[in-house]
Structure formats: C-alpha cells, structure tokens
Backbone as XML, in Angstrom:
<?xml version="1.0"?>
<chain id="A" units="angstrom">
  <residue number="1" name="MET">
    <atom name="N" x="1.173" y="2.048" z="-6.305"/>
    <atom name="CA" x="0.112" y="3.039" z="-6.322"/>
    <atom name="C" x="-0.318" y="3.302" z="-4.875"/>
  </residue>
  <residue number="2" name="SER">
    <atom name="N" x="-0.394" y="4.574" z="-4.528"/>
    <atom name="CA" x="-0.764" y="4.921" z="-3.155"/>
    <atom name="C" x="-2.273" y="4.825" z="-2.948"/>
  </residue>
  <residue number="3" name="THR">
    <atom name="N" x="-2.645" y="4.815" z="-1.699"/>
    <atom name="CA" x="-4.060" y="4.732" z="-1.358"/>
    <atom name="C" x="-4.819" y="5.941" z="-1.904"/>
  </residue>
  <residue number="4" name="GLU">
    <atom name="N" x="-4.206" y="7.116" z="-1.850"/>
    <atom name="CA" x="-4.868" y="8.319" z="-2.363"/>
    <atom name="C" x="-5.077" y="8.229" z="-3.875"/>
  </residue>
  <residue number="5" name="GLU">
    <atom name="N" x="-4.098" y="7.711" z="-4.591"/>
    <atom name="CA" x="-4.240" y="7.541" z="-6.043"/>
    <atom name="C" x="-5.340" y="6.536" z="-6.365"/>
  </residue>
  <residue number="6" name="GLU">
    <atom name="N" x="-5.402" y="5.455" z="-5.598"/>
    <atom name="CA" x="-6.451" y="4.456" z="-5.794"/>
    <atom name="C" x="-7.824" y="5.060" z="-5.523"/>
  </residue>
  <residue number="7" name="TYR">
    <atom name="N" x="-7.904" y="5.884" z="-4.481"/>
    <atom name="CA" x="-9.162" y="6.544" z="-4.141"/>
    <atom name="C" x="-9.606" y="7.455" z="-5.285"/>
  </residue>
  <residue number="8" name="LYS">
    <atom name="N" x="-8.682" y="8.242" z="-5.824"/>
    <atom name="CA" x="-9.013" y="9.152" z="-6.929"/>
    <atom name="C" x="-9.446" y="8.376" z="-8.167"/>
  </residue>
  <residue number="9" name="GLU">
    <atom name="N" x="-8.772" y="7.262" z="-8.448"/>
    <atom name="CA" x="-9.130" y="6.439" z="-9.607"/>
    <atom name="C" x="-10.530" y="5.839" z="-9.433"/>
  </residue>
  <residue number="10" name="LEU">
    <atom name="N" x="-10.809" y="5.303" z="-8.265"/>
    <atom name="CA" x="-12.126" y="4.729" z="-7.988"/>
    <atom name="C" x="-13.210" y="5.803" z="-8.057"/>
  </residue>
  <residue number="11" name="SER">
    <atom name="N" x="-12.916" y="6.962" z="-7.493"/>
    <atom name="CA" x="-13.870" y="8.069" z="-7.513"/>
    <atom name="C" x="-14.186" y="8.494" z="-8.947"/>
  </residue>
  <residue number="12" name="ALA">
    <atom name="N" x="-13.179" y="8.571" z="-9.798"/>
    <atom name="CA" x="-13.386" y="8.946" z="-11.201"/>
    <atom name="C" x="-14.225" y="7.896" z="-11.923"/>
  </residue>
  <residue number="13" name="LYS">
    <atom name="N" x="-13.965" y="6.629" z="-11.641"/>
    <atom name="CA" x="-14.745" y="5.556" z="-12.271"/>
    <atom name="C" x="-16.206" y="5.602" z="-11.831"/>
  </residue>
  <residue number="14" name="LEU">
    <atom name="N" x="-16.428" y="5.875" z="-10.554"/>
    <atom name="CA" x="-17.800" y="5.970" z="-10.048"/>
    <atom name="C" x="-18.542" y="7.144" z="-10.681"/>
  </residue>
  <residue number="15" name="ARG">
    <atom name="N" x="-17.888" y="8.306" z="-10.759"/>
    <atom name="CA" x="-18.514" y="9.472" z="-11.398"/>
    <atom name="C" x="-18.858" y="9.175" z="-12.848"/>
  </residue>
  <residue number="16" name="TYR">
    <atom name="N" x="-17.939" y="8.518" z="-13.560"/>
    <atom name="CA" x="-18.185" y="8.170" z="-14.959"/>
    <atom name="C" x="-19.399" y="7.243" z="-15.068"/>
  </residue>
  <residue number="17" name="GLY">
    <atom name="N" x="-19.459" y="6.239" z="-14.206"/>
    <atom name="CA" x="-20.574" y="5.291" z="-14.229"/>
    <atom name="C" x="-21.907" y="5.955" z="-13.924"/>
  </residue>
  <residue number="18" name="LEU">
    <atom name="N" x="-21.914" y="6.866" z="-12.963"/>
    <atom name="CA" x="-23.149" y="7.581" z="-12.626"/>
    <atom name="C" x="-23.597" y="8.484" z="-13.769"/>
  </residue>
  <residue number="19" name="GLU">
    <atom name="N" x="-22.654" y="9.172" z="-14.400"/>
    <atom name="CA" x="-23.000" y="10.031" z="-15.533"/>
    <atom name="C" x="-23.532" y="9.212" z="-16.702"/>
  </residue>
  <residue number="20" name="LEU">
    <atom name="N" x="-22.932" y="8.054" z="-16.943"/>
    <atom name="CA" x="-23.386" y="7.177" z="-18.019"/>
    <atom name="C" x="-24.802" y="6.665" z="-17.739"/>
  </residue>
  <residue number="21" name="ALA">
    <atom name="N" x="-25.057" y="6.259" z="-16.505"/>
    <atom name="CA" x="-26.394" y="5.776" z="-16.135"/>
    <atom name="C" x="-27.434" y="6.884" z="-16.276"/>
  </residue>
  <residue number="22" name="GLU">
    <atom name="N" x="-27.082" y="8.098" z="-15.861"/>
    <atom name="CA" x="-28.012" y="9.222" z="-15.991"/>
    <atom name="C" x="-28.298" y="9.523" z="-17.462"/>
  </residue>
  <residue number="23" name="GLN">
    <atom name="N" x="-27.259" y="9.495" z="-18.302"/>
    <atom name="CA" x="-27.444" y="9.747" z="-19.732"/>
    <atom name="C" x="-28.369" y="8.697" z="-20.346"/>
  </residue>
  <residue number="24" name="ARG">
    <atom name="N" x="-28.169" y="7.446" z="-19.982"/>
    <atom name="CA" x="-29.027" y="6.375" z="-20.512"/>
    <atom name="C" x="-30.473" y="6.535" z="-20.047"/>
  </residue>
  <residue number="25" name="LEU">
    <atom name="N" x="-30.664" y="6.936" z="-18.792"/>
    <atom name="CA" x="-32.012" y="7.172" z="-18.275"/>
    <atom name="C" x="-32.694" y="8.287" z="-19.062"/>
  </residue>
  <residue number="26" name="ILE">
    <atom name="N" x="-31.974" y="9.370" z="-19.310"/>
    <atom name="CA" x="-32.540" y="10.500" z="-20.055"/>
    <atom name="C" x="-32.884" y="10.074" z="-21.477"/>
  </residue>
  <residue number="27" name="GLU">
    <atom name="N" x="-31.978" y="9.347" z="-22.134"/>
    <atom name="CA" x="-32.226" y="8.908" z="-23.509"/>
    <atom name="C" x="-33.435" y="7.983" z="-23.593"/>
  </residue>
  <residue number="28" name="GLU">
    <atom name="N" x="-33.531" y="7.027" z="-22.684"/>
    <atom name="CA" x="-34.652" y="6.081" z="-22.693"/>
    <atom name="C" x="-35.971" y="6.801" z="-22.414"/>
  </residue>
  <residue number="29" name="THR">
    <atom name="N" x="-35.958" y="7.717" z="-21.462"/>
    <atom name="CA" x="-37.172" y="8.464" z="-21.137"/>
    <atom name="C" x="-37.567" y="9.377" z="-22.291"/>
  </residue>
  <residue number="30" name="ALA">
    <atom name="N" x="-36.597" y="9.952" z="-22.982"/>
    <atom name="CA" x="-36.886" y="10.805" z="-24.144"/>
    <atom name="C" x="-37.515" y="9.985" z="-25.265"/>
  </residue>
  <residue number="31" name="ARG">
    <atom name="N" x="-37.050" y="8.750" z="-25.452"/>
    <atom name="CA" x="-37.647" y="7.886" z="-26.487"/>
    <atom name="C" x="-39.126" y="7.633" z="-26.209"/>
  </residue>
  <residue number="32" name="ARG">
    <atom name="N" x="-39.481" y="7.592" z="-24.930"/>
    <atom name="CA" x="-40.882" y="7.371" z="-24.543"/>
    <atom name="C" x="-41.635" y="8.686" z="-24.353"/>
  </residue>
  <residue number="33" name="GLU">
    <atom name="N" x="-40.977" y="9.794" z="-24.714"/>
    <atom name="CA" x="-41.552" y="11.138" z="-24.588"/>
    <atom name="C" x="-42.012" y="11.432" z="-23.166"/>
  </residue>
  <residue number="34" name="GLY">
    <atom name="N" x="-41.199" y="11.027" z="-22.205"/>
    <atom name="CA" x="-41.553" y="11.204" z="-20.801"/>
    <atom name="C" x="-40.873" y="12.397" z="-20.159"/>
  </residue>
  <residue number="35" name="THR">
    <atom name="N" x="-41.106" y="12.537" z="-18.873"/>
    <atom name="CA" x="-40.485" y="13.599" z="-18.088"/>
    <atom name="C" x="-39.698" y="12.982" z="-16.943"/>
  </residue>
  <residue number="36" name="LEU">
    <atom name="N" x="-38.763" y="13.761" z="-16.422"/>
    <atom name="CA" x="-37.965" y="13.353" z="-15.274"/>
    <atom name="C" x="-38.150" y="14.380" z="-14.173"/>
  </residue>
  <residue number="37" name="CYS">
    <atom name="N" x="-37.951" y="13.959" z="-12.954"/>
    <atom name="CA" x="-38.011" y="14.862" z="-11.807"/>
    <atom name="C" x="-36.583" y="15.141" z="-11.356"/>
  </residue>
  <residue number="38" name="TYR">
    <atom name="N" x="-36.271" y="16.409" z="-11.171"/>
    <atom name="CA" x="-34.947" y="16.802" z="-10.707"/>
    <atom name="C" x="-35.084" y="17.575" z="-9.412"/>
  </residue>
  <residue number="39" name="GLY">
    <atom name="N" x="-34.225" y="17.257" z="-8.464"/>
    <atom name="CA" x="-34.148" y="18.030" z="-7.237"/>
    <atom name="C" x="-33.115" y="19.125" z="-7.431"/>
  </residue>
  <residue number="40" name="ARG">
    <atom name="N" x="-33.521" y="20.364" z="-7.258"/>
    <atom name="CA" x="-32.609" y="21.489" z="-7.420"/>
    <atom name="C" x="-31.854" y="21.727" z="-6.125"/>
  </residue>
  <residue number="41" name="PRO">
    <atom name="N" x="-30.735" y="22.442" z="-6.193"/>
    <atom name="CA" x="-29.960" y="22.707" z="-4.969"/>
    <atom name="C" x="-30.756" y="23.423" z="-3.878"/>
  </residue>
  <residue number="42" name="ASP">
    <atom name="N" x="-31.789" y="24.195" z="-4.279"/>
    <atom name="CA" x="-32.600" y="24.890" z="-3.277"/>
    <atom name="C" x="-33.651" y="23.980" z="-2.647"/>
  </residue>
  <residue number="43" name="GLY">
    <atom name="N" x="-33.684" y="22.704" z="-3.074"/>
    <atom name="CA" x="-34.605" y="21.734" z="-2.500"/>
    <atom name="C" x="-35.903" y="21.565" z="-3.261"/>
  </residue>
  <residue number="44" name="LYS">
    <atom name="N" x="-36.158" y="22.430" z="-4.229"/>
    <atom name="CA" x="-37.388" y="22.337" z="-5.005"/>
    <atom name="C" x="-37.259" y="21.212" z="-6.027"/>
  </residue>
  <residue number="45" name="VAL">
    <atom name="N" x="-38.318" y="20.431" z="-6.192"/>
    <atom name="CA" x="-38.339" y="19.341" z="-7.165"/>
    <atom name="C" x="-39.126" y="19.812" z="-8.380"/>
  </residue>
  <residue number="46" name="VAL">
    <atom name="N" x="-38.529" y="19.664" z="-9.560"/>
    <atom name="CA" x="-39.171" y="20.127" z="-10.792"/>
    <atom name="C" x="-39.244" y="18.984" z="-11.798"/>
  </residue>
  <residue number="47" name="ARG">
    <atom name="N" x="-40.275" y="19.021" z="-12.642"/>
    <atom name="CA" x="-40.398" y="18.062" z="-13.744"/>
    <atom name="C" x="-39.776" y="18.683" z="-14.982"/>
  </residue>
  <residue number="48" name="VAL">
    <atom name="N" x="-39.013" y="17.872" z="-15.702"/>
    <atom name="CA" x="-38.324" y="18.344" z="-16.895"/>
    <atom name="C" x="-38.600" y="17.363" z="-18.022"/>
  </residue>
  <residue number="49" name="SER">
    <atom name="N" x="-38.916" y="17.881" z="-19.204"/>
    <atom name="CA" x="-39.088" y="17.036" z="-20.377"/>
    <atom name="C" x="-37.746" y="16.382" z="-20.695"/>
  </residue>
  <residue number="50" name="ALA">
    <atom name="N" x="-37.726" y="15.074" z="-20.804"/>
    <atom name="CA" x="-36.480" y="14.368" z="-21.101"/>
    <atom name="C" x="-35.936" y="14.778" z="-22.464"/>
  </residue>
  <residue number="51" name="THR">
    <atom name="N" x="-36.815" y="15.060" z="-23.418"/>
    <atom name="CA" x="-36.387" y="15.491" z="-24.743"/>
    <atom name="C" x="-35.664" y="16.827" z="-24.659"/>
  </residue>
  <residue number="52" name="GLU">
    <atom name="N" x="-36.222" y="17.772" z="-23.903"/>
    <atom name="CA" x="-35.589" y="19.081" z="-23.746"/>
    <atom name="C" x="-34.270" y="18.950" z="-22.991"/>
  </residue>
  <residue number="53" name="LEU">
    <atom name="N" x="-34.247" y="18.114" z="-21.978"/>
    <atom name="CA" x="-33.035" y="17.892" z="-21.203"/>
    <atom name="C" x="-31.940" y="17.300" z="-22.081"/>
  </residue>
  <residue number="54" name="LEU">
    <atom name="N" x="-32.308" y="16.369" z="-22.940"/>
    <atom name="CA" x="-31.353" y="15.758" z="-23.858"/>
    <atom name="C" x="-30.792" y="16.805" z="-24.812"/>
  </residue>
  <residue number="55" name="LYS">
    <atom name="N" x="-31.647" y="17.688" z="-25.325"/>
    <atom name="CA" x="-31.193" y="18.764" z="-26.214"/>
    <atom name="C" x="-30.205" y="19.679" z="-25.497"/>
  </residue>
  <residue number="56" name="LEU">
    <atom name="N" x="-30.508" y="20.035" z="-24.246"/>
    <atom name="CA" x="-29.606" y="20.886" z="-23.472"/>
    <atom name="C" x="-28.248" y="20.222" z="-23.281"/>
  </residue>
  <residue number="57" name="ARG">
    <atom name="N" x="-28.261" y="18.946" z="-22.933"/>
    <atom name="CA" x="-27.007" y="18.225" z="-22.716"/>
    <atom name="C" x="-26.195" y="18.121" z="-23.999"/>
  </residue>
  <residue number="58" name="GLN">
    <atom name="N" x="-26.864" y="17.894" z="-25.131"/>
    <atom name="CA" x="-26.161" y="17.749" z="-26.399"/>
    <atom name="C" x="-25.611" y="19.085" z="-26.893"/>
  </residue>
  <residue number="59" name="SER">
    <atom name="N" x="-26.240" y="20.190" z="-26.480"/>
    <atom name="CA" x="-25.755" y="21.506" z="-26.892"/>
    <atom name="C" x="-24.591" y="21.969" z="-26.015"/>
  </residue>
  <residue number="60" name="GLY">
    <atom name="N" x="-24.270" y="21.189" z="-24.992"/>
    <atom name="CA" x="-23.134" y="21.512" z="-24.147"/>
    <atom name="C" x="-23.491" y="22.247" z="-22.874"/>
  </residue>
  <residue number="61" name="GLU">
    <atom name="N" x="-24.734" y="22.645" z="-22.722"/>
    <atom name="CA" x="-25.143" y="23.313" z="-21.493"/>
    <atom name="C" x="-25.359" y="22.253" z="-20.427"/>
  </residue>
  <residue number="62" name="ASN">
    <atom name="N" x="-24.766" y="22.464" z="-19.281"/>
    <atom name="CA" x="-24.938" y="21.505" z="-18.185"/>
    <atom name="C" x="-25.429" y="22.237" z="-16.948"/>
  </residue>
  <residue number="63" name="ASN">
    <atom name="N" x="-26.596" y="22.852" z="-17.068"/>
    <atom name="CA" x="-27.169" y="23.607" z="-15.964"/>
    <atom name="C" x="-27.986" y="22.744" z="-15.026"/>
  </residue>
  <residue number="64" name="THR">
    <atom name="N" x="-28.111" y="21.470" z="-15.328"/>
    <atom name="CA" x="-28.968" y="20.611" z="-14.519"/>
    <atom name="C" x="-28.143" y="19.915" z="-13.456"/>
  </residue>
  <residue number="65" name="ALA">
    <atom name="N" x="-28.587" y="20.018" z="-12.237"/>
    <atom name="CA" x="-27.938" y="19.302" z="-11.147"/>
    <atom name="C" x="-28.522" y="17.906" z="-11.097"/>
  </residue>
  <residue number="66" name="SER">
    <atom name="N" x="-27.660" y="16.916" z="-11.044"/>
    <atom name="CA" x="-28.187" y="15.554" z="-11.018"/>
    <atom name="C" x="-28.413" y="15.117" z="-9.580"/>
  </residue>
  <residue number="67" name="VAL">
    <atom name="N" x="-29.358" y="15.759" z="-8.956"/>
    <atom name="CA" x="-29.738" y="15.442" z="-7.583"/>
    <atom name="C" x="-31.121" y="14.824" z="-7.614"/>
  </residue>
  <residue number="68" name="ALA">
    <atom name="N" x="-31.267" y="13.668" z="-7.059"/>
    <atom name="CA" x="-32.570" y="13.012" z="-6.909"/>
    <atom name="C" x="-33.335" y="12.897" z="-8.218"/>
  </residue>
  <residue number="69" name="VAL">
    <atom name="N" x="-32.794" y="12.148" z="-9.140"/>
    <atom name="CA" x="-33.465" y="11.923" z="-10.417"/>
    <atom name="C" x="-34.298" y="10.663" z="-10.306"/>
  </residue>
  <residue number="70" name="CYS">
    <atom name="N" x="-35.542" y="10.722" z="-10.740"/>
    <atom name="CA" x="-36.362" y="9.522" z="-10.791"/>
    <atom name="C" x="-37.330" y="9.640" z="-11.948"/>
  </residue>
  <residue number="71" name="ALA">
    <atom name="N" x="-37.624" y="8.548" z="-12.578"/>
    <atom name="CA" x="-38.601" y="8.560" z="-13.665"/>
    <atom name="C" x="-39.966" y="8.846" z="-13.060"/>
  </residue>
  <residue number="72" name="CYS">
    <atom name="N" x="-40.743" y="9.671" z="-13.720"/>
    <atom name="CA" x="-42.038" y="10.076" z="-13.149"/>
    <atom name="C" x="-42.997" y="8.907" z="-13.013"/>
  </residue>
  <residue number="73" name="SER">
    <atom name="N" x="-42.809" y="7.835" z="-13.775"/>
    <atom name="CA" x="-43.658" y="6.659" z="-13.585"/>
    <atom name="C" x="-43.433" y="6.079" z="-12.195"/>
  </residue>
  <residue number="74" name="GLU">
    <atom name="N" x="-42.197" y="6.154" z="-11.693"/>
    <atom name="CA" x="-41.913" y="5.708" z="-10.332"/>
    <atom name="C" x="-42.597" y="6.635" z="-9.330"/>
  </residue>
  <residue number="75" name="MET">
    <atom name="N" x="-42.585" y="7.927" z="-9.637"/>
    <atom name="CA" x="-43.199" y="8.896" z="-8.748"/>
    <atom name="C" x="-44.684" y="8.602" z="-8.588"/>
  </residue>
  <residue number="76" name="GLU">
    <atom name="N" x="-45.332" y="8.299" z="-9.701"/>
    <atom name="CA" x="-46.760" y="8.042" z="-9.660"/>
    <atom name="C" x="-47.085" y="6.745" z="-8.926"/>
  </residue>
  <residue number="77" name="SER">
    <atom name="N" x="-46.115" y="5.839" z="-8.848"/>
    <atom name="CA" x="-46.384" y="4.572" z="-8.177"/>
    <atom name="C" x="-45.950" y="4.591" z="-6.715"/>
  </residue>
  <residue number="78" name="GLY">
    <atom name="N" x="-45.814" y="5.782" z="-6.146"/>
    <atom name="CA" x="-45.570" y="5.837" z="-4.721"/>
    <atom name="C" x="-44.346" y="6.611" z="-4.289"/>
  </residue>
  <residue number="79" name="TRP">
    <atom name="N" x="-43.470" y="6.996" z="-5.176"/>
    <atom name="CA" x="-42.311" y="7.790" z="-4.796"/>
    <atom name="C" x="-42.771" y="9.203" z="-4.529"/>
  </residue>
  <residue number="80" name="ASP">
    <atom name="N" x="-42.142" y="9.850" z="-3.595"/>
    <atom name="CA" x="-42.525" y="11.217" z="-3.248"/>
    <atom name="C" x="-41.515" y="12.195" z="-3.827"/>
  </residue>
  <residue number="81" name="CYS">
    <atom name="N" x="-41.542" y="12.381" z="-5.131"/>
    <atom name="CA" x="-40.644" y="13.324" z="-5.814"/>
    <atom name="C" x="-41.329" y="14.651" z="-5.929"/>
  </residue>
</chain>
C-alpha cells in the first residue's frame, strides 16, 4: 500500500469519525431539547434547534456546515460562540 493510499484511508476514517461524533452530539442535544451553535462559512454564528437539525439531517438535506459546533451550555459557561 502506498503512502498516498494510506493517507486517503486515514482521511476517510477521520471524516467518518467526525461525522459520527457530530451526529451523536446532535442526537444527545435533541433529547435534552437543546440548541447548538453553528459557524457559517460567512463567519456568522447561529443557534439551531437540535431537534430541527436532526429532522433536516434525517430528511437527507445537508445544508449545515459543520464548522465550530459547540453545545450552548458550553457557550454559556465561557465559550465565545
């Protein structure tokens, strides 16, 4: 296996792991009826209902950029989201 193939395999595994972690964060936050903060490509930070976000993801729409996601409870405890 070449170095480039190993790099692509590792990169795919990392992307999968990040997507799985994000999905779990959204599901857990939705169970608590919470909101998440998302950083948009234009730099604006918006709050999104985790329940609504989960519905969008399950319907197949993937309009959300996973940039700078943090639970709003973290934001209130000192994070600047």
